[in-house]
C-alpha positions, 0 to 999 in steps of 0.5 A: 266510540272515541279514538284511540291515541294510535287512531289519532296518530295514523289519521294525522300522519295519512292526512299529512302523506297525502297533503305532501304527497299530493303537493309535490305531484302535482308541482311535479307534473309539470317537470322543469327539467330536473329530476326530484332526485335531483331537486333534492340533491341540490336543495340539501347542497344548497342547505346543508353546504358541501359534504361528502359524497358517500354522506350525500348518497346516503342522505339521499337514499341512493346508492354511491354510484348513482350519485357519483353519476349525478353530481357528474351531471351536474358538474357538467351543467354547471350546478355543482362542483367539488371542492378541497375539504378544509381541513383534510386536503386528501378529502373532496366534497361536493358543493352548489355553484352559484348557478345551481343556487340561481336554478333552485330560487327560480325552481321555488319561484316557478313552484311558490307561483303555481301554489299561488294560482291555485289559492287565487281559484279559492274562496278568501276565507279558504285562504284565510282558513288554510294559512292560520292553519299552515302558521300552526302546522309548519313550526310543528312539521319542521321540529318534527322532521328534526333529527332527534339529536338537534335541540329546538326552542318552542317556536320550531326554529333552530337555534343559531 
């Protein structure tokens, strides 16, 4: 019996979910003294630039008081700072600091090394197959995660 498009979508969704949660759990099994929420907030600040605290909280799906406390901790650690809005001096934005950028770079380096160690344990044929699958899947997944209003070109990259 042939699979319906809905069944196919559910199968792909389940596989993507298993992949994402499995990798996140594995990479966070040895926490680098940073919660997933903290890492996500710093990553968003690094990628998107300064943002209002209320928008940061909404984007990360946490309550504003929780984000306020998190940003306060990040400020105390020198990983984030508040800066003035370029167009409205009354507004304060949260921005990542150079120390925060360095910490995120190091975090990614350690995580990539852990994945590299996992790959080293596989036969080369499996590594090649996985590489080919990732070169195909990653642009599609990136496109899938883009907001509907943001156009993309056929390579899956956002226009600049």
